[in-house]
C-alpha positions in Angstrom: 117.8 114.2 79.1 118.7 118.0 78.2 121.0 118.2 74.9 123.6 120.7 74.4 121.0 123.0 72.7 118.7 123.0 75.8 116.1 120.7 73.9 114.5 118.0 76.3 115.0 114.3 75.0 113.0 111.1 75.9 115.2 108.5 77.8 112.3 106.2 78.2 113.8 103.9 75.3 117.2 103.8 77.0 116.2 103.3 80.8 112.5 103.0 82.0 112.9 105.7 84.8 115.2 107.7 86.8 114.7 105.6 90.3 116.4 103.6 92.7 117.0 100.8 90.0 118.6 103.0 87.5 120.5 105.5 89.7 123.7 103.4 89.8 126.9 104.0 87.7 126.1 101.7 85.2 122.6 102.8 84.2 123.6 106.4 84.2 126.5 105.8 82.0 124.0 103.9 79.6 122.1 107.1 79.6 125.1 109.3 79.2 126.3 107.2 76.1 123.0 107.6 74.4 123.2 110.2 71.3 120.4 112.9 71.9 120.1 113.2 68.1 118.5 109.7 68.0 116.1 110.6 70.8 112.6 111.7 70.3 111.9 115.3 71.4 109.7 115.7 74.6 106.5 117.9 73.8 107.1 121.4 74.8 103.8 121.5 76.8 104.9 118.2 79.0 104.6 118.5 82.7 107.9 118.0 84.7 107.4 115.4 87.5 109.8 114.9 90.4 113.1 114.3 89.2 113.7 111.1 91.0 110.9 108.2 90.9 109.7 106.2 94.2 111.8 107.9 96.7 112.7 105.7 99.4 113.6 108.2 102.1 113.2 111.9 102.2 115.8 113.1 104.9 116.2 116.5 105.7 118.5 118.6 107.6 117.5 121.5 109.7 119.3 124.6 110.9 122.5 124.1 108.5 123.0 127.8 107.6 124.2 129.6 110.7 122.4 132.8 109.6 119.2 130.8 109.1 119.1 129.3 112.6 119.8 132.8 113.9 117.0 134.1 112.0 114.9 131.2 113.5 115.9 132.0 117.0 117.5 128.9 117.4 121.3 127.7 118.3 123.7 126.5 115.8 123.6 122.8 116.2 126.9 121.0 117.3 125.5 118.2 114.9 123.3 118.0 112.0 119.7 118.2 113.0 118.0 115.6 110.9 114.1 114.9 110.3 111.7 113.3 107.5 109.4 114.5 105.1 106.7 112.0 104.0 107.4 111.0 100.6 103.7 111.6 99.9 104.7 115.3 100.1 106.8 115.0 96.9 105.6 116.6 93.6 106.6 118.1 90.4 108.8 121.3 90.6 106.1 123.3 88.8 102.9 121.8 90.5 100.7 124.1 92.6 101.4 124.2 96.3 98.3 123.1 98.3 98.0 125.1 101.6 96.8 122.5 103.9 93.6 122.7 105.9 93.9 124.8 109.1 97.3 126.2 108.1 98.3 129.6 109.2 101.9 130.0 108.7 103.0 128.2 105.4 106.7 129.2 104.8 109.4 128.5 101.8 112.8 127.0 102.0 115.0 126.7 99.0 117.5 124.0 99.3 120.0 121.9 97.7 119.1 118.2 97.2 121.3 115.4 97.2 120.3 112.2 95.2 122.0 108.7 96.5 122.9 106.4 93.7 124.8 103.7 95.7 123.9 101.8 99.0 126.0 102.2 101.6 126.5 102.5 105.7 129.0 104.2 108.0 130.6 105.8 105.0 133.6 108.2 105.4 133.6 111.8 104.1 136.0 110.6 101.7 134.0 107.7 100.4 130.5 109.7 100.6 131.0 111.3 97.3 131.0 108.1 95.4 127.6 107.5 96.6 126.2 110.7 95.2 124.0 110.1 91.9 123.5 113.9 91.5 121.9 117.1 92.8 118.6 118.8 92.4 116.4 122.1 93.6 114.0 121.3 96.5 111.4 123.6 98.1 111.2 122.4 101.6 107.9 123.8 102.3 106.7 124.1 106.1 103.6 124.9 107.9 105.3 126.3 111.1 102.0 126.3 113.1 102.2 122.5 112.6 105.8 122.2 113.3 106.5 124.5 116.1 103.3 124.7 117.9 101.5 121.5 117.9 104.0 119.4 120.0 106.4 116.7 118.9 108.8 116.3 115.8 109.1 118.6 113.0 107.4 115.9 110.7 103.8 117.3 111.2 104.8 120.6 109.6 106.9 119.3 106.7 104.8 116.5 105.2 101.6 117.9 103.6 101.0 117.1 100.1 102.8 119.1 97.5 105.1 120.3 100.3 108.3 118.6 98.5 108.7 119.7 95.0 111.8 118.1 93.4 113.4 119.1 90.2 113.2 119.9 87.5 116.5 118.0 86.8 118.7 115.5 88.2 122.2 117.1 87.5 125.3 114.4 87.8 128.3 115.2 89.9 130.5 115.6 86.8 128.3 118.7 86.0 128.6 120.2 89.5 132.4 120.7 90.1 131.7 121.7 93.5 128.3 121.7 95.4 129.6 124.0 98.0 129.8 127.0 95.5 126.3 127.4 94.1 124.2 130.5 94.3 120.6 129.3 95.7 117.7 132.0 95.7 114.0 132.1 96.1 111.4 134.8 95.1 107.8 135.6 96.1 105.6 137.4 93.5 108.9 138.4 91.7 110.4 139.9 95.0 113.8 138.1 96.2 113.5 136.8 99.6 116.4 134.2 99.9 119.6 135.2 98.1 122.3 133.0 99.4 125.3 130.7 98.6 125.9 126.8 99.6 129.6 127.9 100.5 127.9 128.9 104.0 126.5 125.7 104.8 127.8 124.7 108.4 128.1 121.1 107.5 129.1 120.3 103.7 127.6 117.6 101.6 130.1 114.8 102.0 129.8 115.1 105.6 126.0 114.9 105.7 126.1 111.9 103.5 128.8 110.6 106.0 127.0 111.3 109.0 123.4 110.2 108.1 124.8 107.0 107.1 126.0 106.4 110.5 122.7 106.0 111.7 120.7 104.4 108.7 121.5 102.7 105.4 121.5 104.8 102.4 119.9 103.4 99.5 119.7 104.4 95.9 116.8 107.0 95.4 117.2 108.2 98.9 117.0 111.9 99.0 118.7 114.4 101.1 117.6 118.2 101.5 120.4 119.7 102.9 119.0 122.9 104.7 118.0 126.7 103.5 119.9 129.9 103.8 118.2 132.8 105.5 115.1 134.8 104.1 112.3 132.3 105.3 108.8 134.0 106.3 109.7 132.8 110.1 112.5 135.0 110.3 111.1 138.2 109.1 110.0 140.9 111.4 107.2 140.8 111.5 106.8 137.1 110.3 105.6 136.9 106.5 103.7 133.9 105.4 102.4 132.5 102.0 99.0 133.5 101.1 96.7 132.1 98.4 97.6 132.9 94.7 101.2 133.9 95.4 103.9 132.6 93.0 107.0 131.4 94.1 110.2 131.2 91.8 113.5 129.6 93.1 116.7 128.2 91.8 120.3 127.0 92.2 123.1 127.7 89.9 123.2 125.0 87.0 120.5 123.0 88.6 117.3 124.7 86.9 114.4 126.7 88.5 111.0 125.8 90.0 107.8 128.0 89.7 104.8 127.3 91.8 101.5 128.8 92.9 100.1 128.5 96.3 96.1 127.3 96.0 94.0 126.6 99.0 93.1 122.9 99.9 89.6 123.6 99.3 90.3 124.5 95.6 92.3 121.1 95.0 89.4 119.3 96.7 87.1 120.8 94.1 89.3 120.0 91.3 89.5 116.4 92.5 85.8 115.9 92.6 85.4 117.5 89.1 88.1 115.0 88.0 86.1 112.2 89.4 
């Protein structure tokens, strides 16, 4: 919990984790009633993990900003384009991003994340908002060569380890009066490359939740990544992709920021061997 002075407070004595079991209204209300002054401070050097634990489904929406579809050379879809990221891609918001083996076109995508708090199927647009536990920042990293040049579905280019940073915060709907009025941005090495607003989404948040629920049940702890504004590397002329040692900084109004450094997969393998 972040208190009114910006101090991080340990909620583990109130709820065991922020995950499927505790994302319902009753558990969140219990956390809300906790007096921050009675909760221990989180040590300042602590690592941020993903803001949702044990995610069931990681559902992504493609081409949900008309100007991003245009820069990608694709038609604006008549219906939402859905794909999945492997949940093993999830990592903390400030963890290093591992550029996978054989990658040549690793790209960035800042996106608004929607976290489901109540199960539902065949939801109406009106009812959909009652199933949202909160919002967060997501970087939907992509390896474009795997995604677009290796046949089949996009999942291959979206699911490498560390390609799904989530957080730092799960922000409940009472703190987000209108999810369609949020500035959304991303910087590479201090240079802003994405600078948009969620108001330009083609398909808005309640519609997306309703639409997805027509094809699969939504469960507490499911995460929906709602698409990215223009400014990705694929759309630049010439295209520009991430290199080793670059720094990404990204954020959404009221939802916090992420900071990530790219490292080659060989470096991660070496660190893993040393840890063993």
